[in-house]
ZAMARGU-4260 file (C-alpha; in steps of 0.2 Angstrom, whole numbers, plus 5000, padded with zeros to 4 digits):
<rodrens>
0) 5944/4960/5299 | 5942/4970/5315 | 5933/4963/5329 | 5927/4969/5347 | 5925/4961/5363
5) 5912/4963/5376 | 5908/4956/5393 | 5892/4953/5401 | 5889/4961/5416 | 5875/4960/5430
10) 5859/4952/5423 | 5847/4961/5437 | 5849/4974/5451 | 5858/4964/5465 | 5867/4952/5455
15) 5885/4947/5459 | 5900/4958/5450 | 5913/4946/5454 | 5913/4936/5439 | 5915/4951/5430
20) 5933/4954/5438 | 5938/4938/5428 | 5931/4945/5412 | 5941/4960/5414 | 5957/4951/5420
25) 5957/4936/5408 | 5945/4939/5395 | 5954/4954/5384 | 5938/4964/5384 | 5935/4981/5379
30) 5918/4984/5386 | 5908/4978/5400 | 5889/4980/5398 | 5879/4979/5413 | 5858/4976/5413
35) 5853/4983/5430 | 5834/4986/5425 | 5818/4976/5424 | 5800/4981/5425 | 5800/4975/5445
40) 5817/4986/5446 | 5808/5002/5441 | 5795/4998/5454 | 5808/4997/5468 | 5817/5012/5461
45) 5801/5022/5461 | 5797/5017/5480 | 5817/5024/5484 | 5813/5040/5475 | 5797/5042/5483
50) 5807/5041/5500 | 5820/5053/5493 | 5819/5063/5476 | 5839/5062/5475 | 5837/5042/5473
55) 5828/5032/5458 | 5845/5024/5452 | 5852/5006/5456 | 5863/5008/5470 | 5875/4994/5467
60) 5881/5007/5454 | 5896/5014/5464 | 5900/4999/5474 | 5902/4988/5459 | 5912/5002/5450
65) 5922/5005/5464 | 5929/4986/5463 | 5930/4986/5444 | 5937/5003/5440 | 5955/4999/5446
70) 5955/4984/5437 | 5946/4990/5420 | 5955/5009/5418 | 5973/5002/5415 | 5966/4992/5403
75) 5956/5006/5395 | 5939/4997/5397 | 5923/5005/5394 | 5907/5002/5404 | 5888/5005/5398
80) 5876/5003/5412 | 5857/5006/5414 | 5860/5007/5431 | 5853/5025/5429 | 5836/5019/5433
85) 5822/5034/5434 | 5837/5045/5440 | 5851/5045/5427 | 5857/5062/5432 | 5856/5058/5450
90) 5867/5042/5447 | 5880/5052/5436 | 5884/5065/5452 | 5885/5051/5464 | 5897/5042/5452
95) 5906/5059/5449 | 5909/5061/5467 | 5914/5044/5470 | 5927/5045/5456 | 5934/5061/5464
100) 5936/5052/5480 | 5944/5037/5470 | 5957/5050/5462 | 5951/5043/5445 | 5948/5055/5430
105) 5935/5049/5417 | 5921/5055/5406 | 5903/5049/5411 | 5890/5051/5398 | 5870/5050/5402
110) 5857/5046/5390 | 5841/5056/5394 | 5824/5057/5387 | 5815/5039/5391 | 5805/5048/5405
115) 5790/5053/5398 | 5776/5054/5413 | 5777/5073/5411 | 5773/5071/5392 | 5758/5059/5392
120) 5744/5073/5390 | 5755/5081/5377 | 5756/5063/5368 | 5736/5060/5370 | 5734/5077/5362
125) 5743/5072/5348 | 5732/5057/5345 | 5742/5044/5354 | 5729/5033/5363 | 5741/5026/5377
130) 5730/5010/5379 | 5736/4995/5387 | 5745/4986/5374 | 5740/4968/5380 | 5720/4972/5385
135) 5717/4988/5375 | 5710/4996/5392 | 5709/5014/5392 | 5723/5023/5401 | 5711/5033/5410
140) 5709/5020/5422 | 5725/5022/5431 | 5730/5040/5424 | 5728/5048/5440 | 5739/5036/5450
145) 5753/5035/5436 | 5771/5038/5446 | 5782/5035/5433 | 5783/5031/5413 | 5799/5028/5404
150) 5800/5022/5386 | 5812/5008/5379 | 5826/5019/5369 | 5838/5009/5356 | 5856/5010/5354
155) 5859/5027/5346 | 5861/5038/5359 | 5872/5027/5367 | 5884/5027/5352 | 5883/5047/5352
160) 5889/5046/5370 | 5903/5034/5367 | 5908/5045/5351 | 5907/5061/5363 | 5921/5052/5373
165) 5911/5045/5387 | 5922/5029/5395 | 5907/5026/5406 | 5888/5027/5399 | 5874/5029/5411
170) 5856/5026/5403 | 5838/5024/5410 | 5826/5013/5401 | 5836/5008/5386 | 5831/4991/5378
175) 5844/4977/5387 | 5850/4971/5370 | 5854/4989/5365 | 5868/4992/5378 | 5877/4977/5369
180) 5873/4984/5352 | 5880/5002/5355 | 5898/4997/5357 | 5897/4984/5341 | 5891/5000/5331
185) 5903/5012/5336 | 5918/5000/5335 | 5913/4992/5319 | 5907/5006/5310 | 5891/4997/5308
190) 5876/5008/5299 | 5859/5010/5305 | 5851/5003/5290 | 5861/4987/5290 | 5849/4976/5296
195) 5855/4959/5297 | 5872/4966/5306 | 5861/4975/5318 | 5850/4960/5322 | 5866/4950/5324
200) 5871/4964/5337 | 5856/4962/5346 | 5856/4943/5347 | 5873/4945/5354 | 5867/4957/5367
205) 5852/4946/5371 | 5863/4932/5374 | 5875/4942/5387 | 5862/4951/5395 | 5858/4939/5410
210) 5873/4936/5417 | 5877/4917/5421 | 5862/4912/5413 | 5870/4911/5396 | 5884/4901/5405
215) 5877/4887/5414 | 5868/4896/5428 | 5849/4894/5429 | 5850/4878/5417 | 5836/4868/5414
220) 5846/4853/5406 | 5861/4842/5414 | 5861/4856/5427 | 5871/4844/5440 | 5885/4843/5427
225) 5888/4863/5427 | 5905/4864/5435 | 5910/4877/5449 | 5895/4887/5448 | 5901/4894/5465
230) 5914/4904/5453 | 5904/4905/5437 | 5911/4915/5423 | 5900/4928/5414 | 5898/4927/5394
235) 5911/4935/5383 | 5908/4939/5365 | 5919/4944/5352 | 5911/4950/5336 | 5917/4953/5319
240) 5914/4967/5306 | 5903/4955/5296 | 5892/4950/5313 | 5900/4933/5315 | 5902/4931/5335
245) 5910/4919/5346 | 5904/4916/5363 | 5915/4912/5376 | 5921/4915/5396 | 5935/4920/5404
250) 5948/4905/5406 | 5947/4897/5423 | 5930/4901/5428 | 5915/4890/5432 | 5899/4885/5422
255) 5899/4881/5404 | 5896/4888/5386 | 5889/4876/5375 | 5874/4875/5361 | 5862/4870/5374
260) 5867/4884/5386 | 5866/4897/5373 | 5850/4890/5366 | 5840/4891/5382 | 5846/4909/5385
265) 5841/4913/5366 | 5822/4910/5368 | 5821/4918/5385 | 5808/4931/5385 | 5805/4929/5365
270) 5787/4928/5361 | 5791/4926/5342 | 5808/4920/5336 | 5803/4927/5319 | 5799/4945/5325
275) 5810/4949/5340 | 5804/4967/5340 | 5818/4980/5347 | 5819/4999/5345 | 5833/4996/5334
280) 5829/4982/5322 | 5816/4969/5320 | 5826/4952/5323 | 5823/4934/5314 | 5831/4922/5325
285) 5825/4908/5315 | 5840/4909/5302 | 5852/4908/5317 | 5866/4896/5317 | 5875/4890/5333
290) 5890/4878/5332 | 5901/4873/5345 | 5918/4876/5340 | 5928/4871/5354 | 5927/4870/5373
295) 5918/4885/5381 | 5915/4891/5363 | 5901/4894/5352 | 5900/4902/5334 | 5884/4912/5332
300) 5880/4918/5314 | 5865/4920/5303 | 5853/4932/5311 | 5843/4942/5299 | 5834/4959/5303
305) 5822/4969/5295 | 5817/4989/5297 | 5814/4994/5316 | 5797/4997/5321 | 5789/5014/5320
310) 5783/5013/5339 | 5792/5012/5355 | 5786/5002/5370 | 5782/5014/5385 | 5783/5004/5403
315) 5773/5016/5415 | 5770/5011/5435 | 5754/5016/5444 | 5749/5015/5463 | 5738/5000/5463
320) 5734/4998/5482 | 5742/4988/5497 | 5746/4972/5500 | 5744/4962/5517 | 5751/4945/5521
325) 5755/4934/5533 | 5762/4915/5534 | 5761/4900/5547 | 5770/4883/5546 | 5763/4866/5550
330) 5774/4850/5553 | 5770/4833/5548 | 5760/4823/5552 | 5744/4829/5543 | 5754/4845/5539
335) 5743/4850/5523 | 5728/4846/5532 | 5733/4858/5547 | 5737/4872/5533 | 5720/4870/5524
340) 5711/4870/5541 | 5721/4886/5547 | 5716/4894/5529 | 5697/4891/5533 | 5698/4899/5549
345) 5707/4914/5543 | 5695/4917/5528 | 5680/4914/5539 | 5688/4927/5551 | 5692/4939/5536
350) 5672/4938/5533 | 5669/4940/5550 | 5679/4956/5552 | 5673/4965/5535 | 5689/4963/5527
355) 5687/4971/5510 | 5701/4964/5497 | 5701/4966/5478 | 5710/4951/5478 | 5715/4938/5488
360) 5728/4923/5486 | 5729/4907/5497 | 5745/4896/5494 | 5754/4883/5502 | 5773/4884/5502
365) 5779/4866/5501 | 5764/4861/5488 | 5757/4874/5476 | 5766/4890/5478 | 5778/4887/5464
370) 5768/4875/5452 | 5750/4882/5457 | 5736/4872/5449 | 5750/4860/5442 | 5756/4855/5458
375) 5754/4834/5460 | 5741/4831/5475 | 5747/4812/5475 | 5759/4815/5490 | 5749/4827/5501
380) 5748/4816/5517 | 5768/4813/5517 | 5773/4831/5516 | 5786/4835/5531 | 5780/4854/5532
385) 5768/4865/5525 | 5768/4885/5526 | 5751/4893/5524 | 5753/4910/5515 | 5738/4922/5514
390) 5741/4938/5504 | 5725/4952/5501 | 5727/4967/5489 | 5717/4980/5496 | 5713/4999/5491
395) 5713/5005/5508 | 5730/5002/5519 | 5720/5000/5534 | 5710/4985/5526 | 5727/4978/5522
400) 5732/4978/5540 | 5718/4968/5546 | 5724/4952/5539 | 5741/4949/5549 | 5731/4952/5565
405) 5722/4937/5562 | 5736/4924/5563 | 5745/4925/5579 | 5730/4918/5588 | 5732/4901/5577
410) 5748/4898/5587 | 5735/4893/5603 | 5718/4892/5594 | 5721/4882/5577 | 5728/4866/5572
415) 5742/4859/5580 | 5761/4859/5580 | 5763/4876/5570 | 5782/4877/5564 | 5785/4896/5564
420) 5775/4912/5557 | 5781/4926/5546 | 5778/4939/5533 | 5768/4950/5544 | 5779/4966/5541
425) 5764/4978/5539 | 5754/4983/5523 | 5766/4986/5507 | 5762/4999/5493 | 5759/4990/5476
430) 5764/4996/5459 | 5754/4990/5444 | 5763/4990/5427 | 5755/4998/5412 | 5763/4993/5394
435) 5760/5004/5380 | 5765/5011/5364 | 5770/5028/5356 | 5777/5034/5339 | 5796/5034/5340
440) 5797/5050/5333 | 5788/5059/5346 | 5798/5051/5360 | 5815/5053/5351 | 5815/5071/5347
445) 5817/5073/5367 | 5832/5061/5369 | 5848/5071/5373 | 5865/5065/5377 | 5877/5074/5390
450) 5896/5070/5394 | 5904/5076/5409 | 5922/5073/5416 | 5926/5070/5434 | 5937/5079/5444
455) 5953/5076/5453
</rodrens>
C-alpha cells in the first residue's frame, strides 16, 4: 500500500528552521509543509505592507529556503508554505529572484483568492451579513477602518498547484491543516468526498502544524524529562492510502514523540473535538486511536469525517487606536507595595492630565502578568522584584503618548529602589480582529492558481 512522508515545518513566523534540516537529511520525507501564519501574524504583515506595498509576506521565506533547498532539491522534496501572507505574488517574485541568484530552477506556485477586502461590499450586496461570528455585532462598526480581510481556504487549490508541477507552493490564508492535507490528497489519490480519509489527513496536519509542540516542546507534562530540546526534532508523518498514520521524528534529534505529547497537541485550539470544522471536512476526533508502537513512534487511526461546512471563515483586521505603555521595576523589600504605590501615582496623574483612554491595563510583572486574577497573593511580601506595567488604548495617538511621559519622574519622586524602566517606545498603532463567515461558493469562485518557473 502506497504511503507518503511529510515533515512539519515552522509553527509560526520567526520559528527556527534548523530542525527541518534533520527531517530532510534523515527523515526520508517527500514534503515539507510550513505554517507561518496566525491572526497576529497577519496584523504584523499588514503593518509591513503599510510601510511598503511590496511587503506583506513573511520575510523568513527566502533565508529559510536558502538553507533548506540545497539539501531538499537533490532529494526531490517539495515545499508547501503559507508564507505568502497578505501578498503571495510579491512573495513569489522575491523567491524567484533568489532562486535565480542561487542558480536553482524550480516551479513556484501561488494560491490567490483568499484576500476579500475589496469584495466585502459585493458580499453584503448578495446578502452576506459579515457580522462578528462571536458577538453578532454589525461590521458597520469597523467597516471604514478595515485594512485587510482574508478567507481561510482549503486544500483544493494547493493540490491544483501541485498537479500543475509546482515544487514550491506559496499561499496566503489557507487553513493550517490544509497545507498538510494537500500532499496527501495529491499523492494518495483521495477523493474530495472520502470524508474519513480527509478527516484523518486534517488530524495529521493538526498534529504537525506547530513544529516542536508535538515532539515535547511546550509540553505541560513531565517537561523536565524531555531530552535535548536544544536539538529538538520536528514531527514527521508517514500516511498510507487508507489514512493510517505513524507520527515520528528524524533519528538522532531531541525531544520525544509519545501518546502524551501528541494528545496535548491534538487538543490545542480545538473547541469541540466532535466537530473540528475545516474548509475541507468536519472532523470528529473522538473516534481517534493513538497507540505507541515504539520509541518515538505513535500510530494514529480512526478519525471520522462529515461533509465540509457551507461557509468559510474570514478574518479581517481593522485600525483599533493606539497603545501607549511604560514599565518600571522595584526591588525587595516591599517590592509589590512599591509597585502598587507607583501605580496609584500614575493613575492620579493620568486623571490630572486628562488622558482619555478607552482601555487601561495595570499589571505587575513577577506577580500577575501571566496568571491575572488567578495569581496567588500569599507570598507578596517575599517577592524579590516586581515590574509595574501600565498600558492604555486610545483613539488619539497624542493621548497615548501622554502615558510614557509620566514614568521618568518616578525615578526621583516615587517609591524607593527602582530597578529599571522600559517599554517606552512611543505610541503604537493597534489592529483589531474581526472574524466572520461567508458562503464558500462565493469565495471559491475567485480562487486562482498560478505556477511560474524560475530562470537561470
